C-alpha positions as CSV (number, residue, x, y, z in Angstrom):
1,M,-22.6,-22.7,59.4
2,A,-21.4,-24.2,56.2
3,T,-25.0,-24.2,54.8
4,Q,-25.3,-20.5,55.5
5,D,-22.1,-19.7,53.6
6,Q,-23.4,-21.6,50.6
7,K,-26.5,-19.5,50.4
8,N,-24.6,-16.2,50.3
9,T,-22.3,-17.2,47.4
10,V,-23.3,-16.7,43.8
11,A,-22.7,-19.6,41.4
12,T,-21.2,-19.0,38.0
13,P,-23.0,-20.2,34.9
14,A,-20.6,-23.1,34.6
15,E,-21.3,-24.1,38.2
16,K,-25.1,-23.8,37.7
17,E,-24.7,-26.1,34.6
18,L,-22.8,-28.6,36.7
19,S,-25.3,-28.5,39.5
20,N,-28.5,-29.0,37.5
21,G,-27.2,-30.3,34.1
22,T,-28.6,-27.4,31.9
23,P,-27.0,-24.1,31.1
24,S,-28.7,-21.1,32.6
25,T,-27.3,-18.6,30.0
26,P,-25.7,-19.2,26.6
27,A,-21.9,-18.8,26.5
28,V,-20.7,-15.7,24.7
29,P,-17.7,-16.5,22.5
30,A,-14.6,-14.3,23.1
31,P,-13.7,-11.9,20.3
32,R,-11.1,-13.3,17.9
33,V,-8.9,-10.1,18.0
34,D,-8.3,-7.4,20.6
35,R,-9.2,-4.1,19.0
36,S,-9.0,-2.0,22.2
37,A,-5.4,-0.9,22.1
38,G,-5.1,0.1,18.4
39,F,-2.5,-1.2,16.0
40,S,0.9,-1.9,17.3
41,T,3.5,-4.2,15.9
42,S,5.3,-4.5,19.3
43,R,2.5,-6.7,20.6
44,I,2.8,-9.2,17.7
45,P,5.1,-12.1,18.6
46,A,7.4,-12.9,15.7
47,D,7.4,-16.7,16.2
48,V,3.7,-17.2,16.0
49,D,2.3,-18.6,12.7
50,A,-1.4,-17.9,12.2
51,A,-3.4,-19.8,9.7
52,G,-4.7,-17.9,6.7
53,T,-3.7,-16.3,3.4
54,T,-2.8,-12.8,2.4
55,T,-3.8,-11.6,-1.1
56,I,-2.3,-8.3,-2.3
57,A,-4.1,-6.6,-5.1
58,E,-2.2,-5.4,-8.2
59,G,-3.4,-1.9,-7.5
60,V,-1.6,-1.9,-4.2
61,V,1.7,-3.0,-5.8
62,A,1.2,-0.5,-8.6
63,K,0.7,2.3,-6.1
64,V,3.8,1.3,-4.1
65,A,5.8,1.3,-7.3
66,G,4.5,4.6,-8.4
67,I,5.3,6.3,-5.1
68,A,8.8,4.9,-5.2
69,A,9.4,6.0,-8.8
70,R,8.2,9.5,-8.1
71,E,10.8,9.9,-5.2
72,V,13.7,9.3,-7.6
73,A,15.7,12.4,-8.4
74,G,15.4,13.3,-12.1
75,V,11.8,11.9,-12.5
76,Y,9.5,14.7,-13.6
77,A,6.3,12.7,-14.1
78,L,5.0,9.2,-14.6
79,G,2.9,8.1,-17.6
80,G,2.5,9.0,-21.3
81,G,1.1,12.2,-22.6
82,G,-2.6,11.2,-22.3
83,A,-2.2,9.8,-18.8
84,R,-0.4,13.0,-17.7
85,A,-3.2,15.1,-19.1
86,F,-5.8,13.1,-17.2
87,G,-3.5,13.2,-14.2
88,A,-3.4,17.0,-14.3
89,I,-7.2,17.0,-14.2
90,R,-7.3,14.5,-11.3
91,D,-4.7,16.7,-9.4
92,V,-7.0,19.7,-9.7
93,I,-9.8,17.8,-8.0
94,N,-7.5,16.2,-5.4
95,A,-7.9,12.7,-6.8
96,T,-4.2,12.0,-7.7
97,D,-3.6,8.5,-9.2
98,L,-0.4,7.3,-7.6
99,A,-0.3,4.3,-9.9
100,Q,-0.4,6.5,-13.1
101,G,2.2,5.2,-15.6
102,V,2.6,1.9,-13.7
103,K,1.6,-1.6,-14.8
104,V,2.3,-4.6,-12.7
105,E,1.8,-8.3,-12.8
106,V,1.5,-10.0,-9.4
107,G,1.8,-13.7,-8.7
108,E,1.8,-15.5,-5.4
109,T,5.4,-14.8,-4.5
110,Q,6.7,-12.6,-7.4
111,A,5.9,-9.4,-9.1
112,A,7.0,-7.6,-12.3
113,A,6.5,-3.9,-13.1
114,D,6.5,-1.6,-16.2
115,I,7.0,2.0,-15.4
116,T,6.7,4.9,-17.9
117,I,8.5,8.1,-16.9
118,V,9.4,11.6,-18.0
119,V,12.9,12.6,-17.2
120,E,13.8,16.1,-16.1
121,Y,16.4,17.8,-18.3
122,P,19.5,17.6,-17.9
123,A,19.5,14.5,-15.7
124,P,21.3,11.5,-17.2
125,I,18.5,9.3,-18.6
126,Q,20.2,6.0,-18.1
127,D,21.1,6.8,-14.5
128,V,17.5,7.9,-13.7
129,A,16.1,4.7,-15.3
130,N,18.5,2.6,-13.2
131,N,17.6,4.5,-10.0
132,V,13.9,4.0,-10.8
133,R,14.4,0.3,-11.3
134,A,16.3,0.0,-8.0
135,A,13.8,2.1,-6.0
136,V,10.8,0.3,-7.4
137,A,12.2,-3.2,-6.8
138,G,13.3,-2.2,-3.3
139,A,10.0,-0.8,-2.3
140,I,8.0,-3.7,-3.6
141,T,10.3,-6.2,-1.9
142,R,10.4,-4.2,1.4
143,L,6.8,-3.1,1.7
144,V,4.8,-5.8,-0.1
145,G,7.1,-8.8,0.5
146,L,7.2,-10.1,-3.1
147,E,10.3,-11.0,-5.1
148,V,10.7,-8.6,-8.0
149,V,11.6,-10.5,-11.2
150,E,11.6,-7.5,-13.6
151,V,11.2,-3.8,-13.7
152,N,11.0,-2.3,-17.2
153,V,11.4,1.4,-17.4
154,E,10.2,3.3,-20.5
155,V,11.4,6.9,-20.9
156,N,8.5,8.6,-22.7
157,D,9.7,12.2,-22.7
158,V,12.3,14.7,-21.5
159,H,10.9,17.7,-19.6
160,V,12.7,20.9,-20.3
161,P,11.9,23.5,-17.6
162,G,11.2,26.3,-20.1
163,D,8.5,24.1,-21.7
164,D,5.9,24.8,-19.0
165,T,5.9,28.6,-19.4
166,T,4.7,29.9,-22.8
167,D,5.2,33.7,-23.1
168,H,2.5,34.8,-25.6
169,D,3.8,38.4,-25.5
170,E,7.0,37.4,-27.4
171,S,5.1,35.8,-30.2
172,R,3.2,39.0,-31.0
173,V,4.2,41.1,-33.9
174,S,4.1,44.9,-33.2
């Protein structure tokens, strides 16, 4: 009866290899990552150190800095006059450069940023610059994980709300 039970069971590839010494099918390696459930930080254990390195491009740090600077109250725009002119064209074609007016230097553990801004009148320029400095440093530290050693803010212009609208009718002589 024991011989009859052995005939009805199916041997695994590992059992076949053990019985005759040669593998019947090649082993398929398991995938390195589980991509079936999507991205979730709740599944990542905090105490596991995986081997490897992370390299963050300067463009990524510049974009983070640009977004943080734009969110500060009193900042009208980023960049100098020429950069803003090209930025207006990019905005029309939905290709906004979020790193406009931002230059960064990125090391292995540290970053430095130079930001050129236009302040909205009548916001206190020094307060806006200090708030930009704090916002940019905080965003880079929090989102990128780099120590910020320096954030230089250059105030390139002051935007007066009436400057955008030019009334050509007032300049005509009747």
